[in-house]
HTML snippet that shows the backbone in 3Dmol.js (N, CA, C, O; Angstrom):
<script src="https://3Dmol.org/build/3Dmol-min.js"></script>
<div id="view" style="width:600px;height:400px;position:relative"></div>
<script>
const pdb = `
ATOM      1  N   MET A   1      10.932   4.602   2.331  1.00  0.00           N
ATOM      2  CA  MET A   1      12.138   5.181   2.881  1.00  0.00           C
ATOM      3  C   MET A   1      13.108   5.491   1.737  1.00  0.00           C
ATOM      4  O   MET A   1      13.202   4.748   0.760  1.00  0.00           O
ATOM      5  N   THR A   2      13.809   6.583   1.883  1.00  0.00           N
ATOM      6  CA  THR A   2      14.755   6.961   0.835  1.00  0.00           C
ATOM      7  C   THR A   2      15.871   5.930   0.700  1.00  0.00           C
ATOM      8  O   THR A   2      16.473   5.809  -0.367  1.00  0.00           O
ATOM      9  N   ALA A   3      16.155   5.186   1.766  1.00  0.00           N
ATOM     10  CA  ALA A   3      17.233   4.191   1.731  1.00  0.00           C
ATOM     11  C   ALA A   3      16.936   3.040   0.771  1.00  0.00           C
ATOM     12  O   ALA A   3      17.865   2.450   0.219  1.00  0.00           O
ATOM     13  N   ASN A   4      15.655   2.708   0.559  1.00  0.00           N
ATOM     14  CA  ASN A   4      15.340   1.570  -0.302  1.00  0.00           C
ATOM     15  C   ASN A   4      14.535   1.945  -1.545  1.00  0.00           C
ATOM     16  O   ASN A   4      13.989   1.069  -2.215  1.00  0.00           O
ATOM     17  N   ILE A   5      14.461   3.216  -1.853  1.00  0.00           N
ATOM     18  CA  ILE A   5      13.639   3.653  -2.985  1.00  0.00           C
ATOM     19  C   ILE A   5      14.140   3.082  -4.316  1.00  0.00           C
ATOM     20  O   ILE A   5      13.328   2.716  -5.165  1.00  0.00           O
ATOM     21  N   GLN A   6      15.444   2.999  -4.513  1.00  0.00           N
ATOM     22  CA  GLN A   6      15.979   2.449  -5.767  1.00  0.00           C
ATOM     23  C   GLN A   6      15.556   0.989  -5.952  1.00  0.00           C
ATOM     24  O   GLN A   6      15.135   0.593  -7.039  1.00  0.00           O
ATOM     25  N   ASP A   7      15.669   0.203  -4.895  1.00  0.00           N
ATOM     26  CA  ASP A   7      15.262  -1.207  -4.967  1.00  0.00           C
ATOM     27  C   ASP A   7      13.765  -1.329  -5.212  1.00  0.00           C
ATOM     28  O   ASP A   7      13.335  -2.156  -6.016  1.00  0.00           O
ATOM     29  N   HIS A   8      12.974  -0.522  -4.532  1.00  0.00           N
ATOM     30  CA  HIS A   8      11.522  -0.615  -4.652  1.00  0.00           C
ATOM     31  C   HIS A   8      11.000  -0.148  -5.998  1.00  0.00           C
ATOM     32  O   HIS A   8       9.921  -0.575  -6.410  1.00  0.00           O
ATOM     33  N   THR A   9      11.718   0.703  -6.690  1.00  0.00           N
ATOM     34  CA  THR A   9      11.258   1.114  -8.019  1.00  0.00           C
ATOM     35  C   THR A   9      11.477   0.011  -9.051  1.00  0.00           C
ATOM     36  O   THR A   9      10.868   0.032 -10.121  1.00  0.00           O
ATOM     37  N   LYS A  10      12.338  -0.947  -8.736  1.00  0.00           N
ATOM     38  CA  LYS A  10      12.565  -2.086  -9.628  1.00  0.00           C
ATOM     39  C   LYS A  10      11.556  -3.190  -9.356  1.00  0.00           C
ATOM     40  O   LYS A  10      10.923  -3.699 -10.281  1.00  0.00           O
ATOM     41  N   ALA A  11      11.407  -3.557  -8.096  1.00  0.00           N
ATOM     42  CA  ALA A  11      10.486  -4.635  -7.706  1.00  0.00           C
ATOM     43  C   ALA A  11      10.408  -4.692  -6.188  1.00  0.00           C
ATOM     44  O   ALA A  11      11.349  -4.334  -5.479  1.00  0.00           O
ATOM     45  N   ILE A  12       9.263  -5.151  -5.716  1.00  0.00           N
ATOM     46  CA  ILE A  12       9.092  -5.405  -4.287  1.00  0.00           C
ATOM     47  C   ILE A  12       8.574  -6.830  -4.169  1.00  0.00           C
ATOM     48  O   ILE A  12       7.509  -7.152  -4.695  1.00  0.00           O
ATOM     49  N   SER A  13       9.307  -7.664  -3.495  1.00  0.00           N
ATOM     50  CA  SER A  13       8.885  -9.043  -3.308  1.00  0.00           C
ATOM     51  C   SER A  13       7.719  -9.086  -2.324  1.00  0.00           C
ATOM     52  O   SER A  13       7.849  -8.588  -1.205  1.00  0.00           O
ATOM     53  N   PRO A  14       6.586  -9.667  -2.711  1.00  0.00           N
ATOM     54  CA  PRO A  14       5.452  -9.748  -1.789  1.00  0.00           C
ATOM     55  C   PRO A  14       5.813 -10.406  -0.452  1.00  0.00           C
ATOM     56  O   PRO A  14       5.253 -10.049   0.584  1.00  0.00           O
ATOM     57  N   SER A  15       6.729 -11.349  -0.472  1.00  0.00           N
ATOM     58  CA  SER A  15       7.102 -12.028   0.776  1.00  0.00           C
ATOM     59  C   SER A  15       7.839 -11.096   1.741  1.00  0.00           C
ATOM     60  O   SER A  15       7.939 -11.392   2.932  1.00  0.00           O
ATOM     61  N   ALA A  16       8.349  -9.984   1.240  1.00  0.00           N
ATOM     62  CA  ALA A  16       9.036  -9.017   2.095  1.00  0.00           C
ATOM     63  C   ALA A  16       8.070  -8.016   2.731  1.00  0.00           C
ATOM     64  O   ALA A  16       8.464  -7.205   3.568  1.00  0.00           O
ATOM     65  N   LEU A  17       6.812  -8.083   2.326  1.00  0.00           N
ATOM     66  CA  LEU A  17       5.807  -7.140   2.826  1.00  0.00           C
ATOM     67  C   LEU A  17       5.125  -7.667   4.086  1.00  0.00           C
ATOM     68  O   LEU A  17       5.087  -8.877   4.313  1.00  0.00           O
ATOM     69  N   PRO A  18       4.588  -6.765   4.902  1.00  0.00           N
ATOM     70  CA  PRO A  18       3.784  -7.187   6.049  1.00  0.00           C
ATOM     71  C   PRO A  18       2.538  -7.944   5.578  1.00  0.00           C
ATOM     72  O   PRO A  18       2.122  -7.790   4.429  1.00  0.00           O
ATOM     73  N   LYS A  19       1.947  -8.749   6.443  1.00  0.00           N
ATOM     74  CA  LYS A  19       0.799  -9.595   6.113  1.00  0.00           C
ATOM     75  C   LYS A  19      -0.349  -8.806   5.479  1.00  0.00           C
ATOM     76  O   LYS A  19      -0.927  -9.260   4.491  1.00  0.00           O
ATOM     77  N   THR A  20      -0.681  -7.665   6.013  1.00  0.00           N
ATOM     78  CA  THR A  20      -1.791  -6.880   5.471  1.00  0.00           C
ATOM     79  C   THR A  20      -1.516  -6.468   4.026  1.00  0.00           C
ATOM     80  O   THR A  20      -2.421  -6.502   3.192  1.00  0.00           O
ATOM     81  N   PHE A  21      -0.291  -6.085   3.727  1.00  0.00           N
ATOM     82  CA  PHE A  21       0.064  -5.711   2.359  1.00  0.00           C
ATOM     83  C   PHE A  21       0.021  -6.936   1.448  1.00  0.00           C
ATOM     84  O   PHE A  21      -0.447  -6.846   0.314  1.00  0.00           O
ATOM     85  N   GLN A  22       0.503  -8.075   1.934  1.00  0.00           N
ATOM     86  CA  GLN A  22       0.439  -9.310   1.152  1.00  0.00           C
ATOM     87  C   GLN A  22      -1.013  -9.653   0.822  1.00  0.00           C
ATOM     88  O   GLN A  22      -1.324 -10.044  -0.303  1.00  0.00           O
ATOM     89  N   ASP A  23      -1.901  -9.504   1.809  1.00  0.00           N
ATOM     90  CA  ASP A  23      -3.321  -9.765   1.575  1.00  0.00           C
ATOM     91  C   ASP A  23      -3.875  -8.831   0.506  1.00  0.00           C
ATOM     92  O   ASP A  23      -4.643  -9.262  -0.353  1.00  0.00           O
ATOM     93  N   ALA A  24      -3.495  -7.565   0.550  1.00  0.00           N
ATOM     94  CA  ALA A  24      -3.972  -6.602  -0.447  1.00  0.00           C
ATOM     95  C   ALA A  24      -3.477  -6.979  -1.846  1.00  0.00           C
ATOM     96  O   ALA A  24      -4.219  -6.851  -2.820  1.00  0.00           O
ATOM     97  N   VAL A  25      -2.241  -7.437  -1.949  1.00  0.00           N
ATOM     98  CA  VAL A  25      -1.706  -7.900  -3.240  1.00  0.00           C
ATOM     99  C   VAL A  25      -2.526  -9.090  -3.736  1.00  0.00           C
ATOM    100  O   VAL A  25      -2.893  -9.142  -4.910  1.00  0.00           O
ATOM    101  N   GLU A  26      -2.814 -10.040  -2.855  1.00  0.00           N
ATOM    102  CA  GLU A  26      -3.595 -11.222  -3.240  1.00  0.00           C
ATOM    103  C   GLU A  26      -4.996 -10.845  -3.715  1.00  0.00           C
ATOM    104  O   GLU A  26      -5.461 -11.352  -4.735  1.00  0.00           O
ATOM    105  N   VAL A  27      -5.665  -9.965  -2.987  1.00  0.00           N
ATOM    106  CA  VAL A  27      -7.010  -9.521  -3.374  1.00  0.00           C
ATOM    107  C   VAL A  27      -6.956  -8.840  -4.736  1.00  0.00           C
ATOM    108  O   VAL A  27      -7.783  -9.118  -5.605  1.00  0.00           O
ATOM    109  N   THR A  28      -5.997  -7.960  -4.923  1.00  0.00           N
ATOM    110  CA  THR A  28      -5.858  -7.230  -6.177  1.00  0.00           C
ATOM    111  C   THR A  28      -5.670  -8.191  -7.344  1.00  0.00           C
ATOM    112  O   THR A  28      -6.312  -8.047  -8.384  1.00  0.00           O
ATOM    113  N   ARG A  29      -4.794  -9.163  -7.170  1.00  0.00           N
ATOM    114  CA  ARG A  29      -4.560 -10.150  -8.239  1.00  0.00           C
ATOM    115  C   ARG A  29      -5.785 -11.025  -8.470  1.00  0.00           C
ATOM    116  O   ARG A  29      -6.137 -11.317  -9.613  1.00  0.00           O
ATOM    117  N   ALA A  30      -6.433 -11.442  -7.384  1.00  0.00           N
ATOM    118  CA  ALA A  30      -7.569 -12.358  -7.483  1.00  0.00           C
ATOM    119  C   ALA A  30      -8.736 -11.758  -8.270  1.00  0.00           C
ATOM    120  O   ALA A  30      -9.455 -12.474  -8.966  1.00  0.00           O
ATOM    121  N   ILE A  31      -8.915 -10.457  -8.158  1.00  0.00           N
ATOM    122  CA  ILE A  31     -10.033  -9.841  -8.885  1.00  0.00           C
ATOM    123  C   ILE A  31      -9.606  -9.252 -10.230  1.00  0.00           C
ATOM    124  O   ILE A  31     -10.399  -8.612 -10.920  1.00  0.00           O
ATOM    125  N   GLY A  32      -8.349  -9.476 -10.588  1.00  0.00           N
ATOM    126  CA  GLY A  32      -7.885  -9.112 -11.923  1.00  0.00           C
ATOM    127  C   GLY A  32      -7.479  -7.660 -12.117  1.00  0.00           C
ATOM    128  O   GLY A  32      -7.405  -7.187 -13.251  1.00  0.00           O
ATOM    129  N   LEU A  33      -7.214  -6.943 -11.023  1.00  0.00           N
ATOM    130  CA  LEU A  33      -6.746  -5.571 -11.162  1.00  0.00           C
ATOM    131  C   LEU A  33      -5.237  -5.542 -11.330  1.00  0.00           C
ATOM    132  O   LEU A  33      -4.528  -6.407 -10.816  1.00  0.00           O
ATOM    133  N   ARG A  34      -4.761  -4.559 -12.041  1.00  0.00           N
ATOM    134  CA  ARG A  34      -3.334  -4.474 -12.354  1.00  0.00           C
ATOM    135  C   ARG A  34      -2.557  -3.601 -11.384  1.00  0.00           C
ATOM    136  O   ARG A  34      -1.369  -3.837 -11.166  1.00  0.00           O
ATOM    137  N   TYR A  35      -3.195  -2.602 -10.800  1.00  0.00           N
ATOM    138  CA  TYR A  35      -2.491  -1.638  -9.961  1.00  0.00           C
ATOM    139  C   TYR A  35      -3.018  -1.655  -8.537  1.00  0.00           C
ATOM    140  O   TYR A  35      -4.196  -1.915  -8.287  1.00  0.00           O
ATOM    141  N   LEU A  36      -2.111  -1.371  -7.612  1.00  0.00           N
ATOM    142  CA  LEU A  36      -2.441  -1.312  -6.194  1.00  0.00           C
ATOM    143  C   LEU A  36      -1.715  -0.120  -5.590  1.00  0.00           C
ATOM    144  O   LEU A  36      -0.509   0.044  -5.776  1.00  0.00           O
ATOM    145  N   TRP A  37      -2.456   0.709  -4.867  1.00  0.00           N
ATOM    146  CA  TRP A  37      -1.866   1.852  -4.169  1.00  0.00           C
ATOM    147  C   TRP A  37      -1.853   1.536  -2.689  1.00  0.00           C
ATOM    148  O   TRP A  37      -2.905   1.311  -2.091  1.00  0.00           O
ATOM    149  N   ILE A  38      -0.682   1.516  -2.097  1.00  0.00           N
ATOM    150  CA  ILE A  38      -0.522   1.398  -0.645  1.00  0.00           C
ATOM    151  C   ILE A  38       0.221   2.655  -0.223  1.00  0.00           C
ATOM    152  O   ILE A  38       1.382   2.859  -0.578  1.00  0.00           O
ATOM    153  N   ASP A  39      -0.473   3.497   0.544  1.00  0.00           N
ATOM    154  CA  ASP A  39       0.091   4.811   0.888  1.00  0.00           C
ATOM    155  C   ASP A  39       1.532   4.728   1.351  1.00  0.00           C
ATOM    156  O   ASP A  39       2.390   5.453   0.848  1.00  0.00           O
ATOM    157  N   SER A  40       1.806   3.852   2.305  1.00  0.00           N
ATOM    158  CA  SER A  40       3.148   3.831   2.897  1.00  0.00           C
ATOM    159  C   SER A  40       4.208   3.240   1.981  1.00  0.00           C
ATOM    160  O   SER A  40       5.398   3.320   2.287  1.00  0.00           O
ATOM    161  N   LEU A  41       3.803   2.652   0.868  1.00  0.00           N
ATOM    162  CA  LEU A  41       4.778   2.214  -0.139  1.00  0.00           C
ATOM    163  C   LEU A  41       4.889   3.226  -1.273  1.00  0.00           C
ATOM    164  O   LEU A  41       5.960   3.402  -1.853  1.00  0.00           O
ATOM    165  N   CYS A  42       3.791   3.885  -1.584  1.00  0.00           N
ATOM    166  CA  CYS A  42       3.761   4.812  -2.711  1.00  0.00           C
ATOM    167  C   CYS A  42       4.205   6.220  -2.342  1.00  0.00           C
ATOM    168  O   CYS A  42       4.525   7.020  -3.221  1.00  0.00           O
ATOM    169  N   ILE A  43       4.226   6.525  -1.063  1.00  0.00           N
ATOM    170  CA  ILE A  43       4.703   7.820  -0.593  1.00  0.00           C
ATOM    171  C   ILE A  43       5.959   7.566   0.228  1.00  0.00           C
ATOM    172  O   ILE A  43       5.936   6.786   1.179  1.00  0.00           O
ATOM    173  N   VAL A  44       7.045   8.219  -0.137  1.00  0.00           N
ATOM    174  CA  VAL A  44       8.316   8.036   0.587  1.00  0.00           C
ATOM    175  C   VAL A  44       8.131   8.581   2.001  1.00  0.00           C
ATOM    176  O   VAL A  44       7.921   9.778   2.194  1.00  0.00           O
ATOM    177  N   GLN A  45       8.210   7.696   2.976  1.00  0.00           N
ATOM    178  CA  GLN A  45       7.833   8.027   4.343  1.00  0.00           C
ATOM    179  C   GLN A  45       8.782   8.988   5.052  1.00  0.00           C
ATOM    180  O   GLN A  45       8.365   9.700   5.966  1.00  0.00           O
ATOM    181  N   ASP A  46      10.024   9.019   4.655  1.00  0.00           N
ATOM    182  CA  ASP A  46      10.952   9.926   5.330  1.00  0.00           C
ATOM    183  C   ASP A  46      11.354  11.110   4.446  1.00  0.00           C
ATOM    184  O   ASP A  46      12.432  11.683   4.602  1.00  0.00           O
ATOM    185  N   ASP A  47      10.461  11.461   3.512  1.00  0.00           N
ATOM    186  CA  ASP A  47      10.701  12.589   2.612  1.00  0.00           C
ATOM    187  C   ASP A  47       9.490  13.520   2.684  1.00  0.00           C
ATOM    188  O   ASP A  47       8.459  13.269   2.060  1.00  0.00           O
ATOM    189  N   ARG A  48       9.635  14.587   3.449  1.00  0.00           N
ATOM    190  CA  ARG A  48       8.519  15.518   3.673  1.00  0.00           C
ATOM    191  C   ARG A  48       7.979  16.084   2.365  1.00  0.00           C
ATOM    192  O   ARG A  48       6.764  16.195   2.198  1.00  0.00           O
ATOM    193  N   ASP A  49       8.857  16.441   1.441  1.00  0.00           N
ATOM    194  CA  ASP A  49       8.409  17.003   0.170  1.00  0.00           C
ATOM    195  C   ASP A  49       7.586  15.999  -0.625  1.00  0.00           C
ATOM    196  O   ASP A  49       6.568  16.358  -1.216  1.00  0.00           O
ATOM    197  N   ASP A  50       8.025  14.733  -0.641  1.00  0.00           N
ATOM    198  CA  ASP A  50       7.265  13.702  -1.348  1.00  0.00           C
ATOM    199  C   ASP A  50       5.905  13.519  -0.693  1.00  0.00           C
ATOM    200  O   ASP A  50       4.891  13.410  -1.383  1.00  0.00           O
ATOM    201  N   TRP A  51       5.878  13.484   0.637  1.00  0.00           N
ATOM    202  CA  TRP A  51       4.606  13.310   1.343  1.00  0.00           C
ATOM    203  C   TRP A  51       3.666  14.473   1.031  1.00  0.00           C
ATOM    204  O   TRP A  51       2.488  14.247   0.754  1.00  0.00           O
ATOM    205  N   LEU A  52       4.153  15.696   1.070  1.00  0.00           N
ATOM    206  CA  LEU A  52       3.305  16.852   0.782  1.00  0.00           C
ATOM    207  C   LEU A  52       2.760  16.799  -0.645  1.00  0.00           C
ATOM    208  O   LEU A  52       1.583  17.080  -0.873  1.00  0.00           O
ATOM    209  N   ARG A  53       3.601  16.445  -1.588  1.00  0.00           N
ATOM    210  CA  ARG A  53       3.200  16.372  -3.000  1.00  0.00           C
ATOM    211  C   ARG A  53       2.189  15.235  -3.216  1.00  0.00           C
ATOM    212  O   ARG A  53       1.126  15.449  -3.798  1.00  0.00           O
ATOM    213  N   GLU A  54       2.520  14.053  -2.755  1.00  0.00           N
ATOM    214  CA  GLU A  54       1.677  12.883  -3.008  1.00  0.00           C
ATOM    215  C   GLU A  54       0.386  12.902  -2.192  1.00  0.00           C
ATOM    216  O   GLU A  54      -0.649  12.432  -2.666  1.00  0.00           O
ATOM    217  N   SER A  55       0.433  13.430  -0.991  1.00  0.00           N
ATOM    218  CA  SER A  55      -0.777  13.461  -0.165  1.00  0.00           C
ATOM    219  C   SER A  55      -1.846  14.360  -0.791  1.00  0.00           C
ATOM    220  O   SER A  55      -3.037  14.158  -0.557  1.00  0.00           O
ATOM    221  N   GLN A  56      -1.437  15.330  -1.568  1.00  0.00           N
ATOM    222  CA  GLN A  56      -2.403  16.181  -2.266  1.00  0.00           C
ATOM    223  C   GLN A  56      -3.153  15.411  -3.348  1.00  0.00           C
ATOM    224  O   GLN A  56      -4.252  15.804  -3.739  1.00  0.00           O
ATOM    225  N   GLU A  57      -2.574  14.330  -3.827  1.00  0.00           N
ATOM    226  CA  GLU A  57      -3.180  13.517  -4.881  1.00  0.00           C
ATOM    227  C   GLU A  57      -4.030  12.372  -4.329  1.00  0.00           C
ATOM    228  O   GLU A  57      -4.750  11.724  -5.088  1.00  0.00           O
ATOM    229  N   MET A  58      -3.961  12.115  -3.047  1.00  0.00           N
ATOM    230  CA  MET A  58      -4.652  10.948  -2.484  1.00  0.00           C
ATOM    231  C   MET A  58      -6.159  11.004  -2.681  1.00  0.00           C
ATOM    232  O   MET A  58      -6.787   9.966  -2.886  1.00  0.00           O
ATOM    233  N   GLY A  59      -6.746  12.175  -2.625  1.00  0.00           N
ATOM    234  CA  GLY A  59      -8.178  12.293  -2.868  1.00  0.00           C
ATOM    235  C   GLY A  59      -8.559  11.784  -4.246  1.00  0.00           C
ATOM    236  O   GLY A  59      -9.553  11.074  -4.399  1.00  0.00           O
ATOM    237  N   LEU A  60      -7.772  12.146  -5.247  1.00  0.00           N
ATOM    238  CA  LEU A  60      -8.026  11.663  -6.611  1.00  0.00           C
ATOM    239  C   LEU A  60      -7.797  10.164  -6.722  1.00  0.00           C
ATOM    240  O   LEU A  60      -8.549   9.460  -7.397  1.00  0.00           O
ATOM    241  N   ILE A  61      -6.762   9.685  -6.059  1.00  0.00           N
ATOM    242  CA  ILE A  61      -6.469   8.251  -6.114  1.00  0.00           C
ATOM    243  C   ILE A  61      -7.648   7.462  -5.562  1.00  0.00           C
ATOM    244  O   ILE A  61      -8.101   6.502  -6.186  1.00  0.00           O
ATOM    245  N   TYR A  62      -8.141   7.859  -4.403  1.00  0.00           N
ATOM    246  CA  TYR A  62      -9.263   7.151  -3.804  1.00  0.00           C
ATOM    247  C   TYR A  62     -10.570   7.422  -4.546  1.00  0.00           C
ATOM    248  O   TYR A  62     -11.432   6.546  -4.604  1.00  0.00           O
ATOM    249  N   GLN A  63     -10.731   8.599  -5.105  1.00  0.00           N
ATOM    250  CA  GLN A  63     -11.947   8.922  -5.851  1.00  0.00           C
ATOM    251  C   GLN A  63     -12.121   7.991  -7.043  1.00  0.00           C
ATOM    252  O   GLN A  63     -13.238   7.576  -7.353  1.00  0.00           O
ATOM    253  N   TYR A  64     -11.031   7.667  -7.704  1.00  0.00           N
ATOM    254  CA  TYR A  64     -11.106   6.832  -8.901  1.00  0.00           C
ATOM    255  C   TYR A  64     -10.769   5.358  -8.644  1.00  0.00           C
ATOM    256  O   TYR A  64     -10.626   4.579  -9.586  1.00  0.00           O
ATOM    257  N   ALA A  65     -10.645   4.987  -7.390  1.00  0.00           N
ATOM    258  CA  ALA A  65     -10.355   3.588  -7.059  1.00  0.00           C
ATOM    259  C   ALA A  65     -11.535   2.697  -7.429  1.00  0.00           C
ATOM    260  O   ALA A  65     -12.692   3.075  -7.243  1.00  0.00           O
ATOM    261  N   GLN A  66     -11.236   1.525  -7.949  1.00  0.00           N
ATOM    262  CA  GLN A  66     -12.296   0.565  -8.246  1.00  0.00           C
ATOM    263  C   GLN A  66     -12.745  -0.137  -6.971  1.00  0.00           C
ATOM    264  O   GLN A  66     -13.925  -0.449  -6.808  1.00  0.00           O
ATOM    265  N   ILE A  67     -11.809  -0.379  -6.079  1.00  0.00           N
ATOM    266  CA  ILE A  67     -12.129  -0.952  -4.768  1.00  0.00           C
ATOM    267  C   ILE A  67     -11.169  -0.355  -3.743  1.00  0.00           C
ATOM    268  O   ILE A  67     -10.130   0.201  -4.100  1.00  0.00           O
ATOM    269  N   THR A  68     -11.524  -0.477  -2.485  1.00  0.00           N
ATOM    270  CA  THR A  68     -10.632  -0.117  -1.395  1.00  0.00           C
ATOM    271  C   THR A  68     -10.566  -1.305  -0.459  1.00  0.00           C
ATOM    272  O   THR A  68     -11.600  -1.783   0.006  1.00  0.00           O
ATOM    273  N   VAL A  69      -9.371  -1.787  -0.177  1.00  0.00           N
ATOM    274  CA  VAL A  69      -9.166  -2.888   0.760  1.00  0.00           C
ATOM    275  C   VAL A  69      -8.730  -2.267   2.075  1.00  0.00           C
ATOM    276  O   VAL A  69      -7.754  -1.518   2.119  1.00  0.00           O
ATOM    277  N   ALA A  70      -9.445  -2.575   3.139  1.00  0.00           N
ATOM    278  CA  ALA A  70      -9.125  -1.990   4.442  1.00  0.00           C
ATOM    279  C   ALA A  70      -9.008  -3.085   5.490  1.00  0.00           C
ATOM    280  O   ALA A  70      -9.848  -3.982   5.565  1.00  0.00           O
ATOM    281  N   ALA A  71      -7.973  -3.002   6.284  1.00  0.00           N
ATOM    282  CA  ALA A  71      -7.798  -3.910   7.415  1.00  0.00           C
ATOM    283  C   ALA A  71      -8.285  -3.180   8.659  1.00  0.00           C
ATOM    284  O   ALA A  71      -7.496  -2.821   9.534  1.00  0.00           O
ATOM    285  N   SER A  72      -9.572  -2.969   8.723  1.00  0.00           N
ATOM    286  CA  SER A  72     -10.177  -2.103   9.736  1.00  0.00           C
ATOM    287  C   SER A  72      -9.963  -2.564  11.168  1.00  0.00           C
ATOM    288  O   SER A  72      -9.938  -1.743  12.084  1.00  0.00           O
ATOM    289  N   HIS A  73      -9.809  -3.853  11.370  1.00  0.00           N
ATOM    290  CA  HIS A  73      -9.667  -4.368  12.730  1.00  0.00           C
ATOM    291  C   HIS A  73      -8.227  -4.708  13.095  1.00  0.00           C
ATOM    292  O   HIS A  73      -7.956  -5.128  14.220  1.00  0.00           O
ATOM    293  N   ALA A  74      -7.322  -4.535  12.173  1.00  0.00           N
ATOM    294  CA  ALA A  74      -5.913  -4.833  12.440  1.00  0.00           C
ATOM    295  C   ALA A  74      -5.277  -3.704  13.246  1.00  0.00           C
ATOM    296  O   ALA A  74      -5.561  -2.527  13.022  1.00  0.00           O
ATOM    297  N   ARG A  75      -4.435  -4.073  14.165  1.00  0.00           N
ATOM    298  CA  ARG A  75      -3.699  -3.076  14.953  1.00  0.00           C
ATOM    299  C   ARG A  75      -2.580  -2.439  14.144  1.00  0.00           C
ATOM    300  O   ARG A  75      -2.240  -1.272  14.338  1.00  0.00           O
ATOM    301  N   ASP A  76      -2.006  -3.234  13.222  1.00  0.00           N
ATOM    302  CA  ASP A  76      -0.908  -2.752  12.388  1.00  0.00           C
ATOM    303  C   ASP A  76      -0.833  -3.618  11.141  1.00  0.00           C
ATOM    304  O   ASP A  76      -1.709  -4.452  10.914  1.00  0.00           O
ATOM    305  N   GLY A  77       0.197  -3.432  10.337  1.00  0.00           N
ATOM    306  CA  GLY A  77       0.313  -4.133   9.076  1.00  0.00           C
ATOM    307  C   GLY A  77       0.642  -5.615   9.157  1.00  0.00           C
ATOM    308  O   GLY A  77       0.673  -6.297   8.133  1.00  0.00           O
ATOM    309  N   THR A  78       0.887  -6.122  10.357  1.00  0.00           N
ATOM    310  CA  THR A  78       1.280  -7.520  10.507  1.00  0.00           C
ATOM    311  C   THR A  78       0.107  -8.477  10.662  1.00  0.00           C
ATOM    312  O   THR A  78       0.285  -9.690  10.559  1.00  0.00           O
ATOM    313  N   GLU A  79      -1.101  -7.947  10.910  1.00  0.00           N
ATOM    314  CA  GLU A  79      -2.221  -8.812  11.270  1.00  0.00           C
ATOM    315  C   GLU A  79      -3.051  -9.297  10.087  1.00  0.00           C
ATOM    316  O   GLU A  79      -3.768 -10.288  10.219  1.00  0.00           O
ATOM    317  N   GLY A  80      -2.980  -8.649   8.963  1.00  0.00           N
ATOM    318  CA  GLY A  80      -3.726  -9.097   7.800  1.00  0.00           C
ATOM    319  C   GLY A  80      -5.093  -8.461   7.670  1.00  0.00           C
ATOM    320  O   GLY A  80      -5.616  -7.864   8.612  1.00  0.00           O
ATOM    321  N   VAL A  81      -5.663  -8.601   6.478  1.00  0.00           N
ATOM    322  CA  VAL A  81      -6.954  -8.007   6.174  1.00  0.00           C
ATOM    323  C   VAL A  81      -8.083  -8.663   6.956  1.00  0.00           C
ATOM    324  O   VAL A  81      -9.021  -7.976   7.362  1.00  0.00           O
ATOM    325  N   GLY A  82      -8.019  -9.958   7.177  1.00  0.00           N
ATOM    326  CA  GLY A  82      -9.093 -10.676   7.861  1.00  0.00           C
ATOM    327  C   GLY A  82      -8.977 -10.680   9.373  1.00  0.00           C
ATOM    328  O   GLY A  82      -9.660 -11.459  10.037  1.00  0.00           O
ATOM    329  N   SER A  83      -8.149  -9.848   9.921  1.00  0.00           N
ATOM    330  CA  SER A  83      -7.935  -9.793  11.364  1.00  0.00           C
ATOM    331  C   SER A  83      -9.209  -9.399  12.099  1.00  0.00           C
ATOM    332  O   SER A  83      -9.958  -8.529  11.654  1.00  0.00           O
ATOM    333  N   LYS A  84      -9.444 -10.065  13.251  1.00  0.00           N
ATOM    334  CA  LYS A  84     -10.607  -9.737  14.095  1.00  0.00           C
ATOM    335  C   LYS A  84     -10.114  -9.521  15.514  1.00  0.00           C
ATOM    336  O   LYS A  84      -9.186 -10.190  15.967  1.00  0.00           O
ATOM    337  N   ARG A  85     -10.730  -8.599  16.202  1.00  0.00           N
ATOM    338  CA  ARG A  85     -10.392  -8.382  17.619  1.00  0.00           C
ATOM    339  C   ARG A  85     -11.503  -8.863  18.486  1.00  0.00           C
ATOM    340  O   ARG A  85     -11.415  -8.770  19.710  1.00  0.00           O
TER     341      ARG A  85
END
`;
const viewer = $3Dmol.createViewer("view");
viewer.addModel(pdb, "pdb");
viewer.setStyle({}, {cartoon: {color: "spectrum"}});
viewer.zoomTo();
viewer.render();
</script>
């Protein structure tokens, strides 16, 4: 969101993130990777121009990803990566 972009460019506290995002941070750290791309954090959600620009790059981001963490069974970001239905 444009309202919190200044704060987020400085730091994002993992405890302020939804469970699924926290799990992704933990997995990333546990396997020794330095960078993590989370679409809804890396693309400003209420900025159409940013979404159009960044969404064009998503194919490259995923193409060169070392791993992809997916919460396939989660209904939303609050349930975590290990969520089961």
